[in-house]
Residue frames as qw, qx, qy, qz and C-alpha x, y, z in Angstrom:
[[0.118, 0.865, 0.267, -0.408, -69.81, -68.87, 59.93],
 [0.630, 0.583, 0.233, 0.457, -69.05, -67.14, 56.63],
 [0.428, -0.259, -0.031, 0.866, -66.45, -64.40, 56.51],
 [0.217, 0.843, 0.367, -0.327, -68.12, -61.00, 56.00],
 [0.040, -0.726, 0.381, 0.571, -65.18, -59.87, 53.83],
 [0.136, 0.365, -0.788, -0.477, -64.47, -62.70, 51.37],
 [0.818, -0.002, -0.040, -0.574, -67.52, -64.89, 52.08],
 [0.388, 0.320, -0.861, 0.069, -65.19, -67.80, 52.82],
 [0.771, -0.378, -0.367, -0.356, -66.93, -70.64, 54.66],
 [0.799, -0.195, -0.434, 0.367, -64.14, -71.45, 57.11],
 [0.080, -0.784, 0.248, -0.563, -63.54, -69.27, 60.14],
 [0.638, -0.095, -0.646, 0.408, -61.79, -70.00, 63.40],
 [0.442, -0.866, -0.161, -0.170, -62.73, -68.70, 66.85],
 [0.485, 0.467, -0.419, 0.609, -59.68, -66.89, 68.26],
 [0.056, 0.080, -0.595, 0.798, -61.15, -65.55, 71.53],
 [0.410, -0.551, -0.639, -0.346, -64.41, -66.00, 73.45],
 [0.092, 0.046, -0.525, 0.845, -65.65, -63.76, 76.26],
 [0.175, -0.646, -0.743, -0.010, -68.89, -63.62, 78.19],
 [0.039, -0.687, -0.078, -0.721, -70.48, -60.19, 78.73],
 [0.003, 0.246, -0.614, 0.750, -70.47, -58.73, 82.25],
 [0.645, -0.089, 0.177, -0.738, -74.23, -59.32, 82.52],
 [0.358, -0.122, 0.925, -0.028, -73.78, -62.92, 81.38],
 [0.627, 0.497, 0.450, -0.397, -76.45, -62.59, 78.69],
 [0.702, 0.697, -0.108, -0.099, -74.24, -62.70, 75.60],
 [0.782, -0.285, 0.352, 0.427, -70.96, -64.11, 74.32],
 [0.295, 0.875, -0.262, -0.281, -68.47, -62.14, 72.22],
 [0.875, -0.026, 0.381, 0.298, -66.35, -64.15, 69.80],
 [0.097, 0.764, -0.440, -0.462, -63.32, -62.93, 67.84],
 [0.883, 0.247, 0.396, 0.053, -62.99, -64.90, 64.62],
 [0.104, -0.601, 0.561, 0.560, -60.34, -65.22, 61.92],
 [0.815, 0.483, -0.014, -0.319, -61.08, -66.13, 58.34],
 [0.767, -0.228, 0.525, 0.289, -58.99, -69.08, 57.14],
 [0.652, 0.568, 0.366, 0.344, -59.11, -67.78, 53.55],
 [0.280, 0.820, 0.029, 0.498, -58.33, -64.04, 53.75],
 [0.576, -0.074, -0.488, 0.651, -56.91, -63.98, 57.32],
 [0.154, -0.483, 0.040, -0.861, -59.10, -60.99, 58.33],
 [0.174, -0.213, -0.823, 0.497, -60.61, -60.83, 61.79],
 [0.359, -0.417, -0.264, -0.793, -64.15, -59.94, 62.85],
 [0.146, -0.053, 0.744, -0.650, -66.36, -60.09, 65.94],
 [0.468, -0.347, -0.648, -0.491, -69.66, -61.92, 66.41],
 [0.306, -0.223, 0.552, -0.743, -72.09, -61.83, 69.33],
 [0.397, -0.214, -0.873, -0.186, -74.19, -64.73, 70.51],
 [0.328, -0.123, 0.426, -0.834, -77.38, -64.06, 72.48],
 [0.198, 0.287, 0.925, -0.148, -80.40, -66.08, 73.46],
 [0.300, -0.071, -0.354, -0.883, -83.41, -65.50, 71.28],
 [0.190, 0.295, 0.852, -0.389, -86.70, -66.07, 73.05],
 [0.207, -0.182, -0.541, -0.795, -89.78, -66.01, 70.87],
 [0.405, 0.117, 0.539, -0.729, -93.11, -65.23, 72.43],
 [0.293, 0.331, 0.884, 0.154, -96.04, -67.32, 71.23],
 [0.162, -0.229, -0.388, -0.878, -98.56, -65.80, 68.84],
 [0.303, 0.200, 0.623, -0.694, -101.89, -64.92, 70.43],
 [0.085, -0.294, -0.821, -0.482, -104.94, -66.55, 68.85],
 [0.298, -0.009, 0.230, -0.926, -107.95, -64.31, 69.31],
 [0.527, 0.238, 0.691, -0.434, -111.55, -65.48, 69.67],
 [0.655, 0.616, 0.030, -0.437, -112.28, -64.81, 66.00],
 [0.936, 0.151, 0.237, 0.210, -109.37, -67.04, 64.98],
 [0.427, 0.839, -0.195, 0.277, -106.98, -64.28, 63.92],
 [0.822, -0.273, -0.144, 0.478, -103.40, -64.40, 65.13],
 [0.130, 0.936, -0.138, 0.297, -101.19, -61.57, 66.27],
 [0.543, 0.299, -0.547, 0.563, -97.76, -61.18, 67.80],
 [0.529, -0.626, -0.472, 0.325, -97.70, -60.99, 71.59],
 [0.173, 0.682, -0.021, 0.710, -97.56, -57.33, 72.59],
 [0.461, -0.282, -0.582, 0.608, -96.28, -56.53, 76.08],
 [0.043, -0.085, 0.027, -0.995, -97.58, -52.98, 75.57],
 [0.557, -0.333, -0.455, -0.610, -101.15, -54.27, 75.32],
 [0.659, -0.319, -0.640, 0.233, -100.60, -56.32, 78.46],
 [0.298, -0.104, -0.347, 0.883, -99.30, -53.24, 80.30],
 [0.269, -0.207, -0.193, -0.921, -102.29, -51.17, 79.08],
 [0.635, -0.378, -0.609, -0.288, -104.72, -53.80, 80.39],
 [0.558, -0.319, -0.555, 0.528, -103.12, -53.69, 83.82],
 [0.135, -0.010, -0.135, 0.982, -103.06, -49.88, 83.86],
 [0.402, -0.321, -0.374, -0.772, -106.72, -49.59, 82.91],
 [0.679, -0.421, -0.597, -0.066, -107.82, -52.07, 85.55],
 [0.595, -0.353, -0.406, 0.596, -105.60, -50.46, 88.19],
 [0.125, 0.573, 0.130, 0.800, -106.47, -46.84, 87.33],
 [0.291, -0.613, 0.196, -0.708, -106.43, -44.79, 90.57],
 [0.901, -0.369, -0.217, -0.066, -105.82, -47.89, 92.69],
 [0.316, -0.840, 0.432, -0.086, -103.14, -47.98, 95.41],
 [0.956, 0.002, 0.208, 0.207, -100.79, -50.44, 93.69],
 [0.283, -0.731, 0.386, 0.486, -97.11, -49.64, 93.15],
 [0.571, 0.670, -0.365, -0.301, -95.53, -49.55, 89.72],
 [0.001, 0.474, -0.879, 0.042, -93.05, -52.18, 90.90],
 [0.530, 0.087, 0.779, -0.323, -95.87, -54.57, 91.81],
 [0.698, 0.592, 0.119, -0.386, -97.51, -54.04, 88.41],
 [0.385, 0.679, -0.600, -0.174, -94.22, -54.62, 86.56],
 [0.231, -0.296, 0.913, -0.157, -93.60, -57.78, 88.59],
 [0.663, 0.308, 0.576, -0.366, -97.07, -59.08, 87.65],
 [0.624, 0.694, -0.178, -0.312, -96.46, -58.31, 83.96],
 [0.130, 0.589, -0.797, -0.037, -93.11, -60.12, 84.19],
 [0.465, -0.072, 0.845, -0.255, -94.81, -63.17, 85.76],
 [0.733, 0.505, 0.299, -0.344, -97.38, -63.33, 82.94],
 [0.470, 0.738, -0.442, -0.199, -94.63, -62.96, 80.33],
 [0.099, -0.457, 0.880, -0.083, -92.54, -65.68, 81.98],
 [0.646, 0.145, 0.679, -0.317, -95.54, -68.01, 82.13],
 [0.707, 0.640, 0.014, -0.299, -96.03, -67.52, 78.40],
 [0.256, 0.675, -0.689, -0.067, -92.34, -68.28, 77.73],
 [0.306, -0.291, 0.877, -0.228, -92.50, -71.36, 79.92],
 [0.801, 0.296, 0.316, -0.414, -95.47, -72.75, 78.04],
 [0.349, -0.318, 0.755, 0.455, -93.09, -73.37, 75.16],
 [0.530, 0.548, 0.647, -0.012, -95.97, -73.14, 72.70],
 [0.295, 0.140, 0.419, 0.847, -95.96, -71.44, 69.31],
 [0.276, -0.459, -0.341, -0.772, -99.50, -70.19, 69.88],
 [0.088, -0.237, -0.763, 0.594, -101.56, -69.36, 72.93],
 [0.085, -0.680, -0.658, -0.313, -105.27, -68.62, 73.14],
 [0.013, -0.513, 0.104, -0.852, -106.14, -65.05, 74.13],
 [0.715, -0.558, -0.220, -0.359, -108.45, -66.52, 76.79],
 [0.847, -0.207, -0.298, 0.389, -105.45, -68.14, 78.46],
 [0.352, 0.285, -0.170, 0.875, -103.60, -64.80, 78.54],
 [0.371, -0.567, -0.112, -0.727, -106.73, -63.15, 79.99],
 [0.835, -0.460, -0.297, -0.058, -106.94, -65.79, 82.72],
 [0.693, -0.009, -0.281, 0.664, -103.29, -65.16, 83.62],
 [0.049, 0.427, -0.051, 0.901, -103.98, -61.42, 83.86],
 [0.613, -0.568, -0.219, -0.503, -107.06, -62.01, 86.03],
 [0.849, -0.293, -0.351, 0.263, -105.03, -64.25, 88.36],
 [0.495, 0.110, -0.217, 0.834, -102.37, -61.56, 88.79],
 [0.185, -0.496, -0.080, -0.844, -104.95, -58.78, 89.27],
 [0.737, -0.531, -0.356, -0.219, -106.71, -60.80, 91.96],
 [0.747, -0.235, -0.307, 0.541, -103.42, -60.93, 93.88],
 [0.310, 0.216, -0.046, 0.925, -102.77, -57.19, 93.35],
 [0.224, 0.100, 0.245, -0.938, -106.16, -55.57, 93.91],
 [0.264, 0.357, 0.891, -0.096, -109.66, -57.04, 94.07],
 [0.332, 0.737, 0.228, -0.543, -111.34, -53.90, 92.66],
 [0.167, 0.583, -0.582, -0.541, -109.01, -54.00, 89.65],
 [0.171, 0.006, 0.977, 0.131, -109.84, -57.68, 89.26],
 [0.343, 0.588, 0.662, -0.313, -113.59, -56.88, 89.13],
 [0.263, 0.746, -0.139, -0.596, -112.98, -54.07, 86.62],
 [0.072, 0.413, -0.799, -0.431, -111.00, -56.34, 84.34],
 [0.221, 0.174, 0.959, -0.037, -113.39, -59.26, 84.74],
 [0.390, 0.622, 0.435, -0.522, -116.39, -57.08, 83.86],
 [0.395, 0.679, -0.351, -0.509, -114.88, -56.30, 80.45],
 [0.025, 0.374, -0.908, -0.186, -113.09, -59.59, 79.90],
 [0.157, 0.209, 0.960, -0.100, -116.13, -61.71, 80.73],
 [0.176, -0.260, -0.465, -0.828, -118.58, -59.25, 79.14],
 [0.044, 0.328, 0.756, -0.565, -120.79, -58.78, 82.18],
 [0.061, -0.441, -0.642, -0.625, -124.37, -58.18, 81.04],
 [0.428, -0.721, -0.271, -0.472, -126.12, -57.14, 84.24],
 [0.316, -0.695, 0.429, -0.482, -125.73, -56.50, 87.96],
 [0.955, -0.217, 0.133, -0.155, -126.05, -60.22, 88.67],
 [0.828, 0.383, -0.221, 0.346, -122.76, -60.86, 86.88],
 [0.103, 0.669, -0.411, 0.611, -121.05, -58.29, 89.13],
 [0.695, -0.499, 0.261, -0.447, -122.66, -59.82, 92.22],
 [0.998, 0.004, -0.031, 0.050, -121.37, -63.29, 91.34],
 [0.617, 0.513, -0.307, 0.512, -117.85, -61.95, 90.71],
 [0.193, -0.667, 0.373, -0.615, -117.87, -60.08, 94.03],
 [0.886, -0.347, 0.155, -0.265, -119.01, -63.21, 95.87],
 [0.931, 0.213, -0.144, 0.260, -116.16, -65.17, 94.27],
 [0.332, 0.628, -0.348, 0.612, -113.62, -62.47, 95.22],
 [0.506, -0.629, 0.281, -0.519, -114.83, -62.43, 98.83],
 [0.981, -0.178, 0.038, -0.065, -114.12, -66.16, 99.05],
 [0.755, 0.404, -0.267, 0.442, -110.46, -65.69, 98.06],
 [0.625, -0.597, -0.181, 0.470, -107.94, -65.03, 100.82],
 [0.088, 0.982, -0.126, -0.109, -106.18, -61.65, 100.84],
 [0.814, 0.417, -0.192, 0.357, -102.80, -61.72, 99.09],
 [0.446, 0.341, -0.384, 0.733, -101.08, -59.34, 101.42]]
């Protein structure tokens, strides 16, 4: 690592400590050229995949949009905030675990539907009606039949 003072290329690590949370490492360094000391921090950088929409455009993953989708589907439904946050975390973790640079928006939508089905069947139907662009009552009827066949989550 270059020295921030003299831009010298050679530095030596003098002390290393892990943070209390265990999510970063603090390193004290000494420049071999100018002998000045400085601190660096090392943290894990996780990059979410880009979302490829149906029209082919790409956008950065936005957890806010994910949260909004859940909130709209669950509007006035008896589901705790903790349960919603846990579902959002599960979707986010699944996306990390894919290890892909890009993910299709359909795949994200399917993950959301899976989590909503576990949380609240009415919310699942609400989301599915928009997500799958229901055209008539028959589409709702088919979705309700499918939901009735799934075992209750809790």
